[in-house]
All heavy atoms as an XYZ file, in Angstrom:
493
protein
N     -13.088     -1.478      2.414
C     -12.143     -0.614      1.738
C     -11.615     -1.335      0.521
O     -11.109     -2.449      0.633
C     -10.974     -0.283      2.636
C     -11.281      0.510      3.851
S      -9.764      0.887      4.831
C      -9.444     -0.716      5.561
N     -11.718     -0.720     -0.612
C     -11.163     -1.287     -1.837
C     -10.222     -0.240     -2.435
O     -10.567      0.923     -2.594
C     -12.285     -1.638     -2.849
C     -11.668     -2.157     -4.135
C     -13.226     -2.656     -2.243
N      -8.997     -0.694     -2.731
C      -7.980      0.198     -3.261
C      -7.373     -0.391     -4.520
O      -7.445     -1.595     -4.740
C      -6.856      0.411     -2.245
C      -7.317      1.069     -0.985
C      -7.743      0.345      0.110
C      -7.350      2.450     -0.897
C      -8.158      0.944      1.250
C      -7.808      3.072      0.259
C      -8.205      2.319      1.337
N      -6.781      0.447     -5.329
C      -6.063     -0.019     -6.491
C      -4.614     -0.253     -6.103
O      -3.961      0.612     -5.518
C      -6.101      1.004     -7.630
C      -5.375      0.569     -8.868
C      -5.539      1.559     -9.993
O      -6.537      2.235    -10.056
N      -4.553      1.623    -10.842
N      -4.119     -1.462     -6.391
C      -2.731     -1.808     -6.065
C      -1.763     -1.055     -6.949
O      -1.992     -0.881     -8.114
N      -0.666     -0.591     -6.353
C       0.322      0.155     -7.132
C       1.155     -0.711     -8.034
O       1.545     -0.307     -9.106
C       1.241      0.946     -6.190
O       1.964      0.072     -5.376
N       1.445     -1.923     -7.607
C       2.318     -2.799     -8.392
C       1.539     -3.554     -9.463
O       1.962     -3.692    -10.597
C       3.025     -3.808     -7.483
C       4.059     -4.644     -8.188
C       4.712     -5.634     -7.250
N       5.350     -4.992     -6.152
C       6.644     -4.623     -6.134
N       7.401     -4.879     -7.197
N       7.174     -4.050     -5.109
N       0.351     -4.033     -9.126
C      -0.408     -4.859    -10.064
C      -1.498     -4.108    -10.785
O      -2.045     -4.592    -11.754
C      -1.090     -6.022     -9.292
O      -2.020     -5.502     -8.363
C      -0.064     -6.884     -8.606
N      -1.847     -2.916    -10.318
C      -2.916     -2.109    -10.884
C      -4.272     -2.827    -10.790
O      -5.190     -2.540    -11.543
C      -2.621     -1.716    -12.346
C      -1.356     -0.874    -12.469
C      -1.420      0.414    -11.688
O      -2.373      1.139    -11.747
N      -0.395      0.706    -10.927
N      -4.418     -3.790     -9.873
C      -5.687     -4.483     -9.682
C      -6.320     -3.975     -8.405
O      -5.630     -3.483     -7.521
C      -5.517     -5.990     -9.634
C      -4.709     -6.491     -8.458
C      -4.601     -8.012     -8.468
N      -3.678     -8.465     -7.459
C      -3.971     -8.700     -6.189
N      -5.203     -8.544     -5.758
N      -3.041     -9.142     -5.336
N      -7.619     -4.105     -8.309
C      -8.328     -3.675     -7.104
C      -7.982     -4.642     -5.957
O      -7.920     -5.857     -6.140
C      -9.835     -3.675     -7.352
N      -7.746     -4.070     -4.782
C      -7.438     -4.845     -3.613
C      -8.525     -4.562     -2.563
O      -8.701     -3.408     -2.142
C      -6.064     -4.477     -3.014
C      -4.977     -4.767     -4.053
C      -5.790     -5.222     -1.734
C      -3.595     -4.235     -3.662
N      -9.265     -5.576     -2.158
C     -10.321     -5.446     -1.199
C      -9.782     -5.696      0.188
O      -9.336     -6.790      0.521
C     -11.439     -6.423     -1.502
C     -12.672     -6.260     -0.605
O     -12.634     -5.359      0.276
O     -13.615     -6.991     -0.779
N      -9.754     -4.671      1.034
C      -9.239     -4.784      2.394
C     -10.372     -4.781      3.423
O     -10.107     -4.647      4.614
C      -8.291     -3.612      2.696
C      -7.052     -3.539      1.806
C      -6.229     -2.304      2.146
C      -6.230     -4.780      1.958
N     -11.593     -4.990      2.982
C     -12.752     -4.966      3.872
C     -12.580     -5.959      5.018
O     -12.831     -5.609      6.191
C     -14.044     -5.287      3.110
O     -14.156     -4.372      2.035
C     -15.254     -5.171      3.988
N     -12.158     -7.171      4.745
C     -12.011     -8.177      5.771
C     -10.543     -8.518      6.057
O     -10.260     -9.546      6.655
C     -12.760     -9.464      5.356
C     -14.260     -9.221      5.250
O     -14.830     -8.565      6.070
N     -14.831     -9.749      4.180
N      -9.631     -7.640      5.635
C      -8.205     -7.892      5.800
C      -7.811     -7.768      7.258
O      -8.323     -6.950      8.006
C      -7.406     -6.916      4.963
N      -6.876     -8.611      7.647
C      -6.349     -8.548      9.024
C      -5.474     -7.326      9.155
O      -4.623     -7.042      8.329
C      -5.523     -9.818      9.308
N      -5.707     -6.565     10.227
C      -4.873     -5.398     10.506
C      -3.556     -5.867     11.135
O      -3.562     -6.630     12.106
N      -2.442     -5.441     10.548
C      -1.138     -5.814     11.071
C      -0.542     -4.761     11.988
O       0.333     -5.066     12.772
C      -0.198     -6.088      9.891
C      -0.631     -7.191      8.925
C       0.334     -7.274      7.767
C      -0.746     -8.519      9.645
N      -1.028     -3.552     11.881
C      -0.512     -2.478     12.733
C      -1.129     -1.153     12.360
O      -1.642     -0.961     11.253
N      -1.106     -0.236     13.339
C      -1.618      1.119     13.113
C      -0.660      2.094     13.754
O      -0.005      1.805     14.724
C      -2.994      1.282     13.754
C      -4.061      0.401     13.121
C      -5.435      0.709     13.652
N      -5.913      2.002     13.178
C      -6.494      2.198     12.006
N      -6.649      1.186     11.187
N      -6.911      3.381     11.641
N      -0.583      3.265     13.125
C       0.294      4.303     13.645
C      -0.233      5.679     13.300
O      -1.368      5.802     12.884
N       0.601      6.656     13.457
C       0.184      8.024     13.191
C      -0.138      8.309     11.751
O      -0.944      9.161     11.417
N       0.521      7.582     10.799
C       0.295      7.834      9.384
C      -0.864      7.053      8.817
O      -1.470      7.449      7.841
C       1.551      7.436      8.588
C       2.736      8.326      8.842
C       3.935      7.923      8.022
O       4.049      6.738      7.635
O       4.752      8.802      7.729
N      -1.202      5.891      9.408
C      -2.276      5.063      8.857
C      -2.189      3.655      9.405
O      -1.698      3.454     10.487
N      -2.640      2.699      8.587
C      -2.651      1.306      9.024
C      -2.036      0.405      7.979
O      -1.991      0.750      6.794
N      -1.590     -0.773      8.440
C      -1.044     -1.778      7.547
C      -1.952     -3.015      7.592
O      -2.323     -3.437      8.682
C       0.427     -2.165      7.965
C       0.969     -3.251      7.059
C       1.320     -0.931      7.950
N      -2.300     -3.528      6.415
C      -3.240     -4.637      6.328
C      -2.652     -5.757      5.504
O      -1.934     -5.520      4.535
C      -4.541     -4.159      5.664
C      -5.185     -3.042      6.431
C      -4.876     -1.726      6.170
C      -6.100     -3.325      7.451
C      -5.471     -0.682      6.871
C      -6.684     -2.306      8.152
C      -6.364     -0.987      7.892
O      -6.924      0.011      8.605
N      -2.970     -7.013      5.874
C      -2.515     -8.164      5.112
C      -3.345     -8.306      3.838
O      -4.574     -8.312      3.879
C      -2.703     -9.425      5.953
C      -2.241    -10.686      5.268
C      -2.383    -11.911      6.134
O      -2.824    -11.803      7.277
O      -2.040    -12.986      5.646
N      -2.665     -8.376      2.707
C      -3.311     -8.579      1.408
C      -3.385    -10.063      1.118
O      -4.421    -10.605      0.769
C      -2.567     -7.838      0.275
C      -3.159     -8.179     -1.080
C      -2.591     -6.326      0.538
N      -2.270    -10.751      1.265
C      -2.168    -12.205      1.133
C      -0.947    -12.652      1.910
O      -0.332    -11.855      2.639
C      -2.135    -12.641     -0.349
C      -0.991    -12.018     -1.146
O       0.117    -11.889     -0.615
O      -1.211    -11.688     -2.322
N      -0.524    -13.893      1.756
C       0.574    -14.452      2.537
C       1.903    -13.739      2.276
O       2.772    -13.724      3.163
C       0.745    -15.937      2.248
N       2.073    -13.087      1.122
C       3.363    -12.451      0.761
C       3.311    -10.937      0.714
O       4.328    -10.313      0.541
C       3.834    -12.973     -0.577
C       4.191    -14.434     -0.570
C       4.826    -14.859     -1.898
N       6.077    -14.122     -2.080
C       6.524    -13.758     -3.277
N       5.885    -14.077     -4.360
N       7.668    -13.072     -3.386
N       2.110    -10.336      0.841
C       1.987     -8.912      0.614
C       1.145     -8.236      1.686
O       0.239     -8.827      2.255
C       1.315     -8.649     -0.752
C       2.149     -9.173     -1.908
O       3.234     -8.612     -2.198
N       1.726    -10.227     -2.549
N       1.502     -6.977      1.914
C       0.751     -6.115      2.835
C       0.517     -4.797      2.147
O       1.197     -4.430      1.190
C       1.516     -5.929      4.118
N      -0.456     -4.049      2.629
C      -0.777     -2.723      2.092
C      -0.782     -1.712      3.236
O      -1.376     -1.949      4.262
C      -2.117     -2.733      1.387
N      -0.114     -0.590      3.002
C      -0.148      0.488      3.961
C      -1.125      1.546      3.461
O      -1.006      2.002      2.309
C       1.233      1.124      4.163
C       1.209      2.213      5.221
C       2.623      2.635      5.617
C       2.566      3.625      6.798
N       3.921      4.007      7.217
N      -2.113      1.869      4.267
C      -3.125      2.846      3.900
C      -2.905      4.097      4.723
O      -2.973      4.058      5.966
C      -4.543      2.269      4.142
C      -5.595      3.286      3.772
C      -4.735      0.958      3.363
N      -2.576      5.186      4.054
C      -2.314      6.477      4.734
C      -3.633      7.181      4.976
O      -4.510      7.186      4.112
C      -1.402      7.340      3.855
C      -0.001      6.803      3.761
C       0.351      5.814      2.841
C       0.986      7.253      4.624
C       1.623      5.322      2.762
C       2.261      6.760      4.561
C       2.587      5.785      3.614
O       3.855      5.291      3.533
N      -3.745      7.782      6.149
C      -4.963      8.526      6.454
C      -5.054      9.815      5.644
O      -5.870      9.948      4.764
C      -4.992      8.851      7.967
C      -5.299      7.642      8.801
C      -5.541      8.045     10.269
N      -5.633      6.843     11.072
C      -4.627      6.301     11.688
N      -3.434      6.856     11.623
N      -4.762      5.184     12.389
N      -4.222     10.761      5.993
C      -4.204     12.073      5.312
C      -2.753     12.516      5.193
O      -2.260     13.295      6.012
C      -5.004     13.116      6.081
C      -6.437     12.736      6.269
N      -7.355     12.763      5.258
C      -7.104     12.287      7.366
C      -8.533     12.374      5.709
N      -8.400     12.064      6.970
N      -2.016     12.015      4.190
C      -0.614     12.398      4.101
C      -0.463     13.890      3.797
O      -1.185     14.429      2.988
C      -0.081     11.576      2.936
C      -1.269     11.181      2.147
C      -2.449     11.143      3.116
N       0.496     14.548      4.494
C       0.746     15.959      4.175
C       1.347     16.076      2.769
O       1.797     15.077      2.190
C       1.783     16.363      5.249
C       2.366     15.095      5.768
C       1.340     14.026      5.559
N       1.337     17.258      2.209
C       1.816     17.442      0.802
C       3.186     16.838      0.535
O       3.374     16.205     -0.509
C       1.803     18.952      0.623
C       0.738     19.445      1.565
C       0.846     18.528      2.774
N       4.141     17.034      1.442
C       5.505     16.486      1.183
C       5.457     14.963      1.131
O       6.147     14.339      0.339
C       6.509     17.009      2.207
C       6.356     16.369      3.582
C       6.998     15.192      3.917
C       5.549     16.976      4.540
C       6.867     14.625      5.164
C       5.400     16.408      5.771
C       6.067     15.229      6.098
O       5.901     14.675      7.339
N       4.674     14.336      1.974
C       4.556     12.869      1.996
C       3.815     12.379      0.768
O       4.175     11.392      0.180
C       3.797     12.432      3.274
C       3.742     10.922      3.415
C       5.024     10.335      3.944
O       5.838     11.002      4.548
N       5.220      9.035      3.720
N       2.795     13.109      0.354
C       2.028     12.753     -0.837
C       2.925     12.780     -2.063
O       2.881     11.894     -2.903
C       0.849     13.679     -1.010
C      -0.107     13.242     -2.112
C      -1.390     14.041     -2.111
O      -1.690     14.778     -1.185
N      -2.154     13.888     -3.151
N       3.781     13.791     -2.180
C       4.681     13.896     -3.305
C       5.681     12.707     -3.303
O       5.979     12.134     -4.350
C       5.459     15.222     -3.265
N       6.165     12.325     -2.121
C       7.059     11.204     -1.994
C       6.382      9.924     -2.422
O       6.914      9.093     -3.170
C       7.579     11.060     -0.577
C       8.477      9.912     -0.329
C       8.890      9.832      1.137
C       9.670      8.571      1.417
N      10.060      8.459      2.832
N       5.151      9.704     -2.004
C       4.375      8.502     -2.349
C       4.115      8.428     -3.870
O       4.246      7.381     -4.471
C       3.054      8.455     -1.605
C       3.179      8.276     -0.084
C       1.820      8.489      0.594
C       3.729      6.902      0.252
N       3.789      9.571     -4.459
C       3.573      9.595     -5.910
C       4.834      9.271     -6.650
O       4.795      8.538     -7.658
C       3.029     10.953     -6.318
C       1.575     11.174     -5.867
C       1.064     12.591     -6.096
O       1.832     13.436     -6.627
O      -0.070     12.827     -5.734
N       5.976      9.752     -6.189
C       7.264      9.446     -6.837
C       7.584      7.952     -6.702
O       8.075      7.331     -7.655
C       8.388     10.284     -6.215
N       7.288      7.366     -5.538
C       7.542      5.946     -5.325
C       6.643      5.096     -6.233
O       7.083      4.078     -6.751
C       7.303      5.581     -3.866
C       8.363      6.150     -2.929
S       7.964      6.003     -1.179
C       7.625      4.269     -0.984
N       5.419      5.517     -6.437
C       4.490      4.783     -7.308
C       4.936      4.840     -8.770
O       4.723      3.880     -9.533
C       3.071      5.295     -7.162
C       2.386      4.984     -5.847
C       1.059      5.716     -5.739
C       2.189      3.494     -5.685
N       5.553      5.934     -9.157
C       6.035      6.071    -10.554
C       7.270      5.207    -10.814
O       7.546      4.870    -11.957
C       6.368      7.529    -10.852
S       4.914      8.584    -10.971
N       8.003      4.879     -9.746
C       9.252      4.099     -9.895
C       9.277      2.958     -8.868
O      10.095      2.958     -7.967
C      10.458      5.010     -9.672
C      10.579      6.107    -10.695
C      11.622      7.143    -10.291
N      11.497      8.331    -11.046
C      10.695      9.357    -10.762
N       9.894      9.272     -9.733
N      10.640     10.415    -11.500
N       8.377      1.981     -9.018
C       8.345      0.882     -8.028
C       9.595      0.031     -8.133
O      10.204     -0.074     -9.205
C       7.109      0.090     -8.427
C       6.898      0.384     -9.852
C       7.367      1.796    -10.081
N      10.019     -0.546     -6.985
C      11.211     -1.399     -7.030
C      10.898     -2.707     -7.780
O       9.720     -3.074     -7.958
C      11.476     -1.696     -5.563
C      10.129     -1.526     -4.901
C       9.447     -0.472     -5.679
N      11.922     -3.379     -8.219
C      11.756     -4.673     -8.891
C      11.257     -5.667     -7.847
O      11.681     -5.657     -6.708
C      13.086     -5.145     -9.480
C      13.661     -4.297    -10.623
C      15.026     -4.841    -11.001
C      12.708     -4.275    -11.796
N      10.362     -6.561     -8.282
C       9.843     -7.598     -7.425
C      10.789     -8.782     -7.506
O      10.927     -9.382     -8.577
C       8.453     -8.003     -7.890
C       7.792     -9.030     -6.995
O       8.468     -9.603     -6.135
O       6.588     -9.295     -7.194
N      11.492     -9.145     -6.401
C      12.441    -10.248     -6.441
C      11.795    -11.547     -6.886
O      12.468    -12.397     -7.482
C      12.954    -10.354     -4.996
C      12.550     -9.120     -4.336
C      11.408     -8.530     -5.090
N      10.506    -11.753     -6.646
C       9.824    -12.953     -7.057
C       9.614    -13.048     -8.550
O       9.302    -14.109     -9.077
N       9.750    -11.942     -9.268
C       9.522    -11.891    -10.701
C      10.820    -11.883    -11.491
O      10.800    -11.790    -12.698
C       8.710    -10.669    -11.082
C       7.383    -10.572    -10.408
C       6.469    -11.697    -10.827
O       6.429    -12.102    -11.973
N       5.732    -12.251     -9.862
N      11.967    -12.008    -10.838
C      13.270    -11.964    -11.503
C      13.682    -13.344    -12.002
O      13.335    -14.323    -11.527
C      14.329    -11.400    -10.571
C      13.991     -9.962    -10.169
S      15.136     -9.370     -8.940
C      16.154     -8.364     -9.983
C-alpha cells in the first residue's frame, strides 16, 4: 500500500509497515518512530467530508515550531 501523506505530501509506503490496530473504520500503521497513518476502508459521505476538511486545515506540527 502506498499513500500520499497529508502533512508532507510525500508518498508513504505501508507495504511492510507494522499494524498498530484495526477497527471498524480501518487500520492504523506505523510510518516511523514518531508518526502513524490511519487508513480508512470505505468512509461514509459524512466522514469523507470531515476528513477532507481536516486535510485542508492540518494542525501545526509541534516539532516544527
